[in-house]
C-alpha positions as CSV (number, residue, x, y, z in Angstrom):
1,M,-43.6,-24.5,-44.0
2,F,-44.9,-26.8,-46.7
3,D,-45.8,-25.1,-50.0
4,Y,-49.3,-26.2,-50.5
5,D,-49.9,-23.7,-53.2
6,S,-47.2,-25.0,-55.1
7,E,-48.1,-28.5,-55.2
8,L,-51.7,-27.6,-55.6
9,A,-51.6,-25.4,-58.9
10,R,-53.2,-27.6,-61.3
11,Y,-56.1,-28.0,-58.9
12,H,-55.9,-24.2,-58.2
13,E,-56.8,-24.1,-61.9
14,R,-59.6,-26.2,-62.0
15,L,-60.8,-24.9,-58.9
16,R,-61.1,-21.5,-60.1
17,N,-62.8,-22.1,-63.2
18,A,-65.4,-23.7,-61.4
19,L,-66.1,-21.3,-58.6
20,D,-67.8,-18.5,-61.3
21,I,-67.0,-15.3,-58.8
22,R,-68.9,-12.3,-60.0
23,P,-68.6,-8.8,-59.0
24,G,-70.5,-8.5,-55.7
25,D,-70.0,-11.9,-54.0
26,H,-69.3,-12.4,-50.3
27,V,-67.0,-15.9,-50.6
28,L,-66.1,-17.8,-47.5
29,D,-62.8,-20.2,-47.5
30,I,-62.8,-23.2,-45.5
31,G,-59.4,-24.1,-44.5
32,C,-57.4,-21.5,-46.5
33,G,-54.0,-21.7,-45.3
34,T,-51.6,-19.6,-46.7
35,G,-54.7,-17.5,-48.3
36,Q,-54.1,-18.0,-52.1
37,T,-57.7,-19.1,-52.6
38,T,-59.4,-16.3,-50.5
39,R,-57.1,-13.4,-52.4
40,D,-58.2,-15.0,-56.1
41,A,-61.3,-14.4,-54.5
42,A,-61.3,-11.4,-53.3
43,R,-60.4,-9.7,-56.2
44,A,-62.9,-11.8,-58.1
45,A,-65.6,-10.9,-55.9
46,S,-64.6,-7.0,-55.7
47,P,-66.2,-4.7,-54.7
48,G,-67.6,-8.1,-52.3
49,T,-65.5,-9.7,-50.1
50,A,-63.3,-12.8,-49.1
51,L,-63.2,-14.1,-45.5
52,G,-60.6,-17.1,-45.2
53,V,-60.7,-19.4,-42.3
54,D,-58.0,-22.0,-40.9
55,V,-56.8,-22.9,-37.5
56,S,-53.1,-22.1,-38.5
57,D,-52.0,-18.9,-37.3
58,P,-48.2,-19.4,-39.3
59,M,-50.2,-20.0,-42.2
60,L,-52.5,-17.2,-41.7
61,A,-49.7,-15.1,-40.8
62,R,-48.5,-15.3,-44.0
63,A,-51.7,-14.7,-45.9
64,R,-51.6,-11.3,-44.1
65,R,-48.8,-10.7,-45.2
66,Q,-48.9,-11.2,-48.8
67,A,-53.0,-10.0,-48.8
68,E,-51.1,-6.6,-47.6
69,T,-48.1,-6.9,-49.9
70,E,-50.5,-7.4,-53.2
71,G,-52.8,-4.3,-51.7
72,L,-55.8,-6.1,-51.2
73,R,-58.5,-4.3,-49.0
74,N,-61.6,-6.8,-49.5
75,V,-60.6,-9.9,-47.9
76,G,-59.9,-10.6,-44.3
77,F,-58.7,-13.7,-42.3
78,V,-59.5,-15.4,-39.4
79,Q,-58.1,-17.8,-37.0
80,A,-61.2,-20.7,-36.1
81,D,-62.4,-23.9,-36.6
82,A,-65.1,-23.7,-39.1
83,Q,-67.1,-26.4,-37.8
84,A,-68.0,-24.2,-34.7
85,H,-66.8,-21.1,-35.3
86,A,-70.2,-18.0,-35.5
87,F,-70.2,-16.8,-38.8
88,P,-72.6,-14.3,-39.7
89,P,-75.8,-15.7,-40.9
90,E,-76.3,-16.0,-44.3
91,H,-73.7,-13.7,-45.3
92,F,-71.9,-15.6,-47.7
93,S,-72.7,-16.3,-51.4
94,L,-70.3,-18.9,-52.1
95,G,-68.2,-21.0,-50.0
96,V,-65.1,-22.4,-51.2
97,S,-62.7,-24.9,-49.7
98,R,-59.7,-26.6,-51.8
99,F,-58.7,-30.1,-50.1
100,G,-59.7,-27.9,-46.6
101,T,-62.8,-30.0,-45.3
102,M,-61.3,-33.3,-44.7
103,F,-59.7,-33.0,-41.1
104,F,-63.5,-32.1,-39.3
105,S,-64.2,-34.4,-36.5
106,D,-68.1,-33.9,-37.4
107,P,-68.5,-33.1,-41.1
108,I,-72.2,-33.2,-40.6
109,A,-71.6,-30.4,-37.8
110,A,-69.0,-28.8,-39.8
111,F,-71.3,-28.4,-43.3
112,A,-74.1,-27.6,-40.9
113,N,-72.5,-24.6,-39.8
114,I,-71.1,-23.3,-43.5
115,G,-74.6,-23.6,-44.4
116,R,-75.8,-21.5,-41.7
117,A,-72.9,-19.0,-43.2
118,L,-74.5,-18.9,-47.0
119,R,-77.4,-16.9,-47.8
120,P,-80.3,-19.1,-49.2
121,G,-79.5,-20.8,-53.0
122,G,-75.5,-20.0,-51.7
123,R,-73.2,-22.7,-53.5
124,F,-70.4,-24.5,-51.7
125,V,-67.7,-25.7,-54.3
126,Q,-65.0,-28.3,-52.1
127,L,-61.6,-30.4,-53.7
128,V,-61.5,-33.6,-51.7
129,W,-59.2,-36.0,-52.1
130,Q,-60.1,-39.9,-53.6
131,A,-59.2,-42.8,-51.5
132,A,-55.6,-42.8,-50.7
133,D,-54.9,-46.1,-53.2
134,R,-55.7,-43.4,-56.2
135,Q,-52.7,-41.0,-55.0
136,E,-49.8,-41.8,-56.4
137,W,-47.8,-39.2,-54.5
138,H,-49.2,-41.0,-51.5
139,T,-48.4,-44.5,-52.2
140,A,-45.4,-44.2,-54.0
141,I,-43.7,-42.0,-51.1
142,R,-45.1,-43.9,-48.6
143,A,-43.6,-47.5,-49.9
144,A,-40.4,-45.6,-50.7
145,L,-40.2,-44.6,-46.6
146,S,-41.8,-48.1,-45.5
147,G,-39.4,-50.0,-47.5
148,G,-42.8,-51.3,-48.8
149,H,-44.0,-52.5,-45.6
150,A,-47.3,-51.0,-44.3
151,S,-46.9,-48.7,-41.4
152,S,-48.7,-49.8,-38.1
153,T,-49.4,-46.4,-37.4
154,S,-52.7,-45.0,-38.2
155,A,-53.2,-41.4,-39.3
156,P,-55.5,-39.3,-36.6
157,A,-58.4,-38.0,-37.7
158,A,-56.9,-34.9,-37.6
159,V,-54.5,-35.0,-40.3
160,D,-56.8,-37.7,-42.8
161,P,-56.6,-36.2,-46.2
162,F,-59.1,-39.2,-47.2
163,T,-62.2,-38.9,-45.0
164,L,-64.6,-37.8,-47.8
165,A,-62.8,-40.2,-50.4
166,D,-66.2,-41.5,-51.3
167,P,-68.3,-39.9,-53.0
168,D,-71.5,-41.0,-51.0
169,V,-70.3,-40.7,-48.0
170,V,-69.9,-36.6,-49.0
171,A,-72.9,-36.4,-50.8
172,G,-75.0,-38.0,-47.8
173,H,-73.2,-35.6,-45.3
174,L,-73.8,-32.7,-47.5
175,T,-78.1,-33.7,-48.1
176,A,-77.8,-34.2,-43.8
177,A,-76.4,-30.6,-43.4
178,G,-79.3,-29.0,-45.5
179,F,-77.7,-29.1,-48.6
180,T,-79.5,-30.2,-51.8
181,A,-78.6,-30.8,-56.0
182,V,-75.1,-32.3,-54.8
183,D,-72.9,-33.0,-57.9
184,V,-69.6,-34.7,-57.4
185,V,-67.0,-34.5,-60.5
186,D,-64.1,-36.7,-60.8
187,V,-60.7,-34.7,-61.4
188,R,-57.0,-35.8,-62.2
189,E,-54.4,-33.6,-62.1
190,P,-50.2,-33.9,-61.1
191,V,-49.4,-32.7,-57.9
192,Y,-45.5,-30.4,-57.7
193,Y,-43.0,-31.4,-55.1
194,G,-40.0,-29.3,-56.3
195,P,-38.0,-28.4,-59.4
196,D,-35.7,-31.5,-58.6
197,A,-35.4,-34.6,-56.6
198,A,-33.9,-33.1,-53.6
199,R,-35.4,-30.2,-53.1
200,A,-38.8,-32.1,-53.3
201,R,-37.5,-34.6,-50.4
202,A,-36.8,-31.8,-48.3
203,A,-40.5,-30.5,-49.0
204,V,-41.6,-34.1,-48.7
205,L,-39.7,-34.6,-45.3
206,Q,-42.1,-31.6,-43.8
207,L,-45.3,-33.8,-44.7
208,W,-46.9,-35.7,-41.4
209,M,-47.1,-39.1,-44.0
210,A,-43.4,-38.8,-43.8
211,K,-42.3,-37.4,-40.6
212,E,-44.3,-40.5,-38.6
213,L,-42.4,-43.3,-41.6
214,V,-39.0,-42.5,-40.1
215,T,-39.6,-40.9,-36.8
216,D,-39.0,-44.5,-35.0
217,L,-36.7,-46.2,-37.4
218,D,-32.7,-46.4,-36.6
219,V,-30.3,-44.7,-38.1
220,A,-29.1,-47.1,-40.5
221,S,-32.8,-47.7,-42.0
222,A,-33.6,-43.9,-42.1
223,E,-30.5,-43.6,-44.1
224,R,-32.2,-46.9,-46.3
225,A,-35.6,-45.3,-46.4
226,L,-34.5,-41.7,-47.5
227,D,-32.2,-43.4,-49.9
228,R,-35.3,-45.0,-51.6
229,L,-37.1,-42.0,-51.3
230,G,-34.3,-39.8,-53.1
231,A,-34.2,-42.8,-55.8
232,T,-38.3,-42.5,-56.0
233,L,-38.2,-38.7,-56.9
234,E,-35.6,-39.3,-59.3
235,A,-38.0,-41.5,-61.1
236,H,-40.5,-38.5,-60.9
237,D,-38.8,-35.8,-62.1
238,T,-39.6,-35.0,-66.1
239,G,-37.3,-32.6,-66.1
240,D,-39.8,-29.8,-65.1
241,G,-39.8,-30.6,-61.9
242,V,-41.2,-33.7,-59.5
243,W,-44.6,-34.7,-60.5
244,F,-47.1,-37.1,-59.1
245,D,-50.6,-38.2,-60.2
246,S,-53.5,-37.9,-58.4
247,R,-57.6,-37.8,-58.0
248,A,-59.9,-35.7,-56.5
249,W,-63.4,-35.3,-56.8
250,L,-64.7,-31.8,-57.2
251,V,-68.0,-31.1,-55.4
252,T,-70.6,-28.3,-55.5
253,A,-73.9,-28.0,-53.5
254,R,-76.6,-25.9,-52.8
255,R,-77.9,-24.4,-49.6
256,L,-81.3,-24.9,-49.3
């Protein structure tokens, strides 16, 4: 399982600072993955609660185990599609998502459903990726594995991380879904792939982007692609891990 918590550690801190969780808050975490954001929210909101939602059963299993290990009693997790799940209406005071809202088939419907779960005036804070050409992790790894040639395979919507890259589009979706006071802030942080090039390579090859670029290659071509990937990862080894530049939008809004 790819370690998104380590990859996004710098963004996680930026998001935590923006959330301003208060004791007694009830927090809804969309696309919670293995639950790091949910657990942090539960600690900050106590005696309030935090609920994490994700479609991945393996990630949620890990989230539940970690919450139990940490002794958290005010946190829960549910396997569901947040676009359609029947959340309790007007229950949550805060919605949050760390790169979990880009994969909805109908983002307006999804944001409207999340909005119905928030109390009037409740905040919704999310991080989403900016455009692909602003992501060094995307361009450098893709170039290495493709040999500089564009792939003919397009990412299916379910795994395309750049669907909310246009700030006008995300603001429009939120407004159409019943949110107001939409604010979009440019955030730039590096992302982490491992302590050294060898372990970074193993991590990268768990990603859909990497898998789809090497799946159809013959043995010799695949070996050359992996050699190029190794060289790229070596070039980004700072001595304190393998890091790539990236850009995101920190998007905040309020439910009407």
